[in-house]
C-alpha positions in Angstrom: 180.1 71.9 68.9 176.6 71.1 67.7 175.5 70.8 71.3 176.8 74.2 72.1 175.0 75.7 69.1 171.8 74.1 70.2 172.2 75.3 73.7 172.9 78.9 72.5 169.9 78.7 70.2 167.6 77.5 72.9 168.9 80.3 75.3 168.3 82.8 72.7 164.8 81.5 72.2 164.1 81.6 75.9 165.3 85.2 76.0 163.1 86.2 73.0 160.2 84.4 74.4 160.4 86.4 77.6 161.5 89.6 75.9 159.1 91.5 78.0 161.2 90.9 81.1 164.2 92.1 79.3 162.5 95.2 77.9 161.2 96.0 81.5 164.7 95.5 83.0 166.2 97.7 80.4 163.6 100.5 80.9 164.1 100.2 84.8 167.9 100.7 84.2 167.3 103.8 82.1 165.1 105.4 84.7 167.4 104.4 87.5 170.3 106.1 85.6 168.7 109.6 86.0 168.8 109.9 89.7 172.3 108.3 89.7 173.5 110.9 87.2 171.9 113.8 89.0 173.1 112.8 92.5 176.7 112.1 91.2 178.1 115.3 90.3 180.6 115.4 87.3 184.2 115.7 87.9 185.9 118.7 86.2 189.5 118.5 85.0 192.1 121.3 84.7 195.8 121.2 83.7 199.0 123.1 84.8 202.2 123.0 82.8 205.5 123.1 84.5 208.8 123.8 82.7 212.1 122.2 83.7 215.4 123.9 83.0 217.7 122.1 80.6 220.5 122.2 83.0 221.6 120.4 85.2 220.8 117.1 83.3 217.6 115.5 84.8 215.4 112.4 84.3 211.9 113.5 83.3 210.3 110.3 84.5 211.9 110.7 87.9 210.3 114.2 88.1 206.9 112.7 87.2 207.3 110.4 90.3 208.5 113.3 92.4 205.7 115.6 91.5 203.1 113.0 92.5 204.9 111.9 95.7 203.5 112.3 99.1 205.7 115.1 100.3 204.6 117.2 97.3 200.9 116.4 97.6 201.1 116.9 101.4 202.5 120.5 100.7 199.8 121.1 98.2 197.0 120.3 100.8 197.8 123.4 102.7 197.0 125.5 99.6 193.6 123.7 98.7 190.3 125.2 100.0 188.2 123.3 101.1 190.7 120.8 102.4 190.6 117.2 101.3 192.3 114.0 102.7 195.7 112.9 101.1 194.1 109.8 99.6 191.4 111.7 97.8 194.0 114.2 96.6 196.2 111.4 95.3 193.2 109.9 93.4 192.5 113.2 91.7 196.0 114.2 90.6 197.8 112.7 87.6 201.3 113.9 86.5 202.7 113.0 83.1 205.6 114.3 80.8 204.7 116.3 77.8 208.3 116.6 76.6 211.6 116.0 78.1 211.5 119.5 79.8 207.8 120.0 80.5 205.5 118.2 83.1 201.6 118.3 82.8 199.7 118.2 86.1 196.1 117.2 85.7 193.8 117.6 88.6 190.0 116.8 89.1 187.5 118.5 91.2 183.7 118.5 91.7 183.9 122.1 90.3 185.9 123.9 87.8 187.4 126.2 90.3 188.3 123.4 92.6 190.1 121.6 89.8 192.1 124.8 88.8 193.0 125.4 92.5 194.2 121.9 92.9 196.4 121.7 89.7 198.0 125.1 90.5 198.5 124.1 94.2 200.3 120.8 93.2 202.5 122.6 90.7 203.5 125.2 93.2 204.3 122.6 95.9 206.5 120.8 93.4 208.4 123.7 92.4 208.9 124.7 96.0 209.9 121.1 97.0 212.6 120.7 94.3 214.0 124.1 95.0 214.3 123.5 98.8 215.8 120.0 98.2 219.3 119.8 99.6 219.7 116.0 99.8 222.7 114.8 97.7 220.4 111.9 96.6 217.9 114.3 95.1 219.8 117.1 93.5 217.9 120.4 93.3 216.7 121.7 90.1 216.7 125.5 90.4 214.9 127.6 88.0 211.7 125.3 87.4 208.6 127.6 86.7 204.9 127.4 85.8 204.7 127.5 82.1 201.0 127.6 81.8 198.8 127.9 85.0 195.3 126.3 85.1 192.9 129.0 84.0 189.9 126.8 82.8 188.4 123.4 83.4 186.6 120.9 81.3 183.7 118.7 82.2 181.0 116.4 80.6 177.7 118.2 79.9 174.7 116.9 81.7 172.9 115.8 78.5 176.0 113.7 77.5 176.3 112.1 81.0 172.5 111.3 80.9 172.8 109.6 77.5 176.0 107.6 78.4 174.8 106.5 81.8 171.4 105.8 80.3 173.0 103.5 77.7 175.2 101.7 80.4 172.5 101.1 82.8 170.1 99.9 80.0 172.8 97.4 79.0 173.0 96.3 82.6 169.3 96.1 82.8 169.1 94.0 79.7 171.8 91.7 81.0 169.9 91.3 84.3 166.6 90.8 82.4 168.2 88.2 80.1 169.4 86.2 83.3 165.9 86.3 84.8 164.3 85.4 81.4 166.7 82.2 81.3 165.8 81.4 84.8 162.0 81.7 84.2 162.2 79.9 80.9 164.2 77.1 82.3 161.6 76.3 85.1 158.6 76.8 82.6 157.3 73.4 81.8 154.7 74.5 79.4 155.3 73.1 75.9 155.6 75.5 72.9 157.3 73.6 70.0 155.4 71.4 67.7 157.8 68.6 68.2 157.6 69.1 72.1 153.9 68.7 72.0 153.9 65.8 69.6 156.4 63.8 71.6 154.7 64.5 74.9 151.5 62.8 73.6 152.7 60.5 70.8 150.2 62.2 68.6 151.2 64.1 65.3 150.4 67.7 64.8 148.0 68.2 62.0 148.1 72.0 61.7 149.0 75.1 63.5 147.2 78.3 62.9 146.6 81.7 64.5 143.3 82.0 66.2 141.0 84.8 67.1 140.5 85.8 70.6 136.9 87.1 71.0 136.1 88.9 74.2 132.4 89.0 73.8 129.4 87.6 72.1 129.5 89.8 69.0 133.2 88.9 68.8 132.5 85.3 68.7 129.6 85.8 66.1 131.9 87.7 63.8 134.5 84.9 64.1 132.0 82.2 63.2 130.3 84.2 60.5 133.3 85.9 58.8 136.3 83.7 59.3 138.5 84.2 56.4 142.0 82.4 56.7 145.0 83.2 54.7 146.3 81.0 52.0 148.8 79.2 54.3 146.1 78.7 57.0 143.5 77.7 54.6 145.8 74.9 53.1 146.6 73.8 56.7 142.9 73.5 57.5 142.2 71.7 54.2 144.8 69.2 55.1 143.2 68.7 58.5 139.8 67.9 56.9 141.3 65.5 54.4 143.3 63.7 57.1 140.2 63.4 59.3 138.4 61.6 56.4 136.3 64.4 54.7 136.6 63.8 51.0 135.6 66.1 48.2 134.4 69.8 48.4 130.8 68.6 48.6 131.6 66.8 51.7 130.0 63.4 50.6 131.6 61.5 53.6 129.7 62.2 56.9 132.1 62.7 59.7 131.9 64.2 63.2 134.9 65.8 64.9 135.4 66.6 68.6 137.8 69.4 69.0 138.8 69.0 72.8 140.8 71.7 74.7 141.6 72.8 78.2 139.6 75.4 80.2 142.9 77.1 81.0 143.5 77.6 77.2 140.8 80.1 75.9 142.8 80.5 72.7 142.3 76.9 71.6 138.5 77.3 72.0 138.5 79.1 68.7 139.9 76.3 66.7 136.6 74.3 66.5 134.6 77.3 65.2 137.4 78.3 62.8 137.5 74.7 61.4 133.7 74.7 61.0 133.6 78.1 59.4 136.4 77.1 56.9 134.6 73.9 56.0 131.4 75.7 55.4 133.1 78.4 53.3 134.5 75.6 51.1 131.1 74.0 50.3 130.7 71.5 53.1 127.5 71.5 54.8 128.5 71.9 58.4 126.9 71.7 61.9 128.8 73.3 64.9 127.8 72.0 68.2 128.9 73.4 71.6 129.2 70.8 74.4 128.8 72.7 77.6 129.6 69.9 80.1 132.7 71.9 81.1 132.1 75.5 81.2 133.8 78.7 81.6 133.5 82.4 80.6 134.7 81.9 77.0 132.8 78.8 76.6 129.5 80.6 77.8 130.2 83.5 75.4 130.7 81.0 72.5 127.6 79.2 73.4 125.5 82.3 73.5 126.9 83.6 70.2 126.1 80.2 68.4 122.7 79.9 70.0 121.6 83.4 68.9 123.3 83.4 65.5 120.9 82.4 62.7 121.9 80.1 59.8 124.2 81.9 57.4 123.9 80.8 53.9 125.6 83.9 52.7 129.3 84.2 53.0 129.7 80.5 52.9 129.4 79.7 49.3 125.7 79.1 49.5 126.1 76.4 52.1 124.8 76.7 55.6 126.7 76.9 58.8 124.3 75.9 61.6 125.2 76.6 65.1 123.5 74.6 67.7 124.0 74.1 71.5 123.5 70.4 72.2 123.6 66.9 70.8 119.8 66.6 70.2 119.8 69.5 67.7 122.9 68.3 66.1 121.3 65.1 65.3 118.4 66.9 63.6 120.9 68.0 61.0 121.1 64.9 58.7 122.3 67.0 55.8 125.5 68.0 57.6 128.5 66.3 56.1 130.7 67.6 58.8 129.7 68.1 62.5 132.3 69.9 64.6 131.8 69.5 68.4 133.7 72.0 70.7 134.2 70.6 74.1 136.5 71.4 77.2 138.0 68.7 79.3 139.6 69.4 82.7 143.1 68.4 82.8 142.9 67.4 86.5 140.0 65.0 86.1 139.6 64.5 82.3 136.4 62.8 81.2 136.3 62.6 77.4 134.0 59.8 77.5 131.4 62.2 78.9 131.4 64.3 75.7 129.3 63.8 72.8 130.2 60.8 70.7 132.1 61.5 67.5 133.8 59.5 64.7 137.1 61.2 65.5 138.7 63.4 68.2 141.2 66.2 67.8 143.2 67.8 70.6 143.5 71.6 70.4 146.2 73.4 72.4 147.9 76.7 72.3 151.7 77.1 72.2 153.0 77.7 75.7 149.9 77.0 77.7 149.8 73.3 78.7 152.3 71.1 80.2 153.2 67.5 79.0 151.5 66.0 82.0 148.2 67.9 81.2 148.1 66.8 77.6 149.0 63.2 78.4 146.2 63.1 80.9 143.7 64.1 78.2 145.1 61.5 75.8 144.9 58.8 78.4 141.3 59.8 79.2 140.5 59.5 75.5 142.0 56.0 75.4 140.2 55.0 78.5 137.0 56.1 76.8 137.5 54.2 73.7 138.5 57.3 71.6 141.6 57.6 69.7 143.0 61.2 69.3 143.7 61.5 65.5 145.9 64.6 65.8 146.7 67.9 67.5 145.9 71.4 66.1 148.1 74.1 67.6 146.6 77.5 68.1 149.0 80.6 67.9 152.1 78.6 67.2 155.5 80.0 68.5 156.9 82.2 65.7 160.5 80.8 66.6 159.4 77.1 66.4 160.8 75.5 63.2 159.8 72.0 64.0 157.1 70.0 62.1 155.4 68.1 65.0 155.8 64.6 63.6 155.9 61.7 65.9 159.3 59.9 65.9 159.2 56.2 64.6 160.5 55.1 67.8 157.7 56.6 69.8 155.1 55.2 67.5 156.7 51.6 67.6 156.9 51.9 71.4 153.2 52.8 71.7 152.2 49.8 69.4 154.3 47.5 71.3 153.0 48.2 74.7 152.0 45.0 76.6 148.3 44.3 77.4 147.5 43.5 81.0 145.6 40.2 81.3 143.5 39.7 84.5 142.1 36.3 85.6 143.9 34.1 83.0 144.1 30.7 84.3 147.4 28.8 84.2 147.9 25.1 84.0 149.7 23.3 86.8 150.9 19.8 87.3 153.0 19.5 84.1 
């Protein structure tokens, strides 16, 4: 039962995650319903009432069958203009009993006049048929007459048909879109949940915060100069600084942090500047370094914004937020308690060892951008370069994700217990 609930929840999350597909399919269904409604003319309905005499005694259900029988309908075909096949006429005529002595003959037609003519023709054919019947098995019932001829027809107005068909086609489109969304989501290997990302790398998630998405140099400059997180995000960033080893508001401990992300993840590029801006606003002397070994449009814009932006003591509690573009200038800032280095690492050929040396490394990743293989390659590259990734910061977390991003004890134990390969160890022989 729990597994079924989990599967249903995951399916719902996949549909919500790809809701644009569902909305597009529903909209397409609504637009498709308009020509369908206009091309398919509505059917009009008309009714004729036929009275049966009380004598002799008859079975009204038998008369219902007789009135809709092939001989009666075949006789009615000669009275209908334009003519229609017997099968079509049969599908458009329905006979029922109103009382024990009254039959209702309902007929449909593409126009009101056709519906009325059809109902009256069937009624006349039925009356003529039972009067002319001489078979002893089907005794005649003389005196049957048309109690109320068909004089009007009813049909569904165009607006109502458009609304009804539009709703039905929209539901069909939503169903089709949900199926497509499930198919797309099931084949999508990109990680979105905190636990998924943590389990794939074996590294805990330190924080998950929304990020800015500047599209030009002024936008990056505004982000660096005026970043003001909400209370929840501020607490998360404060926790990141504490877990990285920065103690005290004055930043007495001197640390350097490399915030590494992928070139295919421009959203995560804002994590480093936001962390630096937050630290400076909390009274921590901070230096922001842009490592341009791996470039890209977003990195070039950030580098230009940081190179041109002057020191900004105002807006950061009297502290400075210096933005520089290389390691040499970063080393000229001995008063900085925190140095944040923003770097990109190619997931296909990651070389974290080639980035500027720091006391710790943090992996930045947006929800739904990277696969487990890409993140794992970055972590392996860091290990090969002698760097341990202290944690992960997730940019723009999935609103539907309720996980915490902690690493299971089994994963941690397994990593600690991995054997070390020894090469060239001599073995003693002859014992």
